[in-house]
N, C-alpha and C positions, 0 to 999 in steps of 0.2 A: 650813237656809234657804240660798238662793242670794243672795250679797251682791255687788253690782256697783258699781264706780265708773268713770265715763267722763269724760274731759276732752275738751272741744270747743274747738278753735281757730277762732274765728269771724272772718270778714272784718271789717276795721275799719268798713266802711260798713254792716255788718249787725248791729252790736252792739245798737243800739237796737231793731231789728225782731225780733231772735232770740226773745225771750220770747213774743211774739205768734205767731211762726211755729211754736212748739212747744206752744202752749196746747191745741189740740184733742187732740193726741197725749197730752199730760200728763193731761188730764182722762179720756181713755179708759183709759189705763193705771191710773190711780188707782182706777177703777171695776172693774178686773179682780178676780175673787174671790181669786186667789192673790197679789195685790200686797200687800206689807206696808208699803212706803213708796216714794215716788218724789219726790225733793226736788232742786230746782235751786239752785245757788249761783253767784255770780260771784266770780272770783278777786280777792283783794286785791292780788296782785302783778303779774298780767298783765291788761291792760285788755281783751283780746279773748278771754279764757278763761272758759268756763262749765264747771261741774262738776256732774255728775248722780250722786247717791247713791241707789241703789234696792235693794230686796230683795223676794224672792218666796219663797213656800213652795216646798218641793222639787217639789211637783206643779204649781205655778203658773208656773214658768219656761218650760217648753216651750210651753204654750198662748200665752204672751205673745209669743214670737218667731215663732209661726205665725199670729198674728192679722192681719187686714186692716189694722187701725189701726197696727200696728207697721211694716208696709211703707210705709204712707202717711206715717207720722211720719218715717221715714228720708228719704223723698223730699222732704218739706217742709223738712227741715234742709239737704239737700245743697247747694242754691244759696248758702247762707249760710256754708259751711265753707271755711276756708283750707287745711285739711289733713285727713287721715284721723284720726278720733278715736282716742284711746288708752284702753284698757280693762283693768280688772282684774275678773275674774269668778271667784268661788270659792264652793264649798259649805262652809259653816261651821256649827258647832254653835250653837244658840240660836234664839230666836224674836223677838228684838227688842233694843233698846238696854239696856245695863246702866249702872248708875251708875259713875262714875269714882272708884275708891277713893283715888287720890292727891290728889284735889281735892274734898273734902267741903264743902258749903256748908250751914250750919245755919240 
């Protein structure tokens, strides 16, 4: 699978509007056949930082970045960003989340 984490530094005046700005993009990506998950979070430490955790099948990543909604989603984000997003994108073994062995909950 292709595992991706992206950090977005959002302009202070756009923090409230950002989730709505990415809603259409998020819904379209989640509907892609190769998407495993596409989950947004807001940083607990930085008021203006949103974090996106996403994963695709090996075959699903390329169609994702070539889709019309990908380009439209990037353009929808652009006016809300204070800086260029930071990304980690890696091909890893696995097909989903595993349980954390160090913190079992019964």
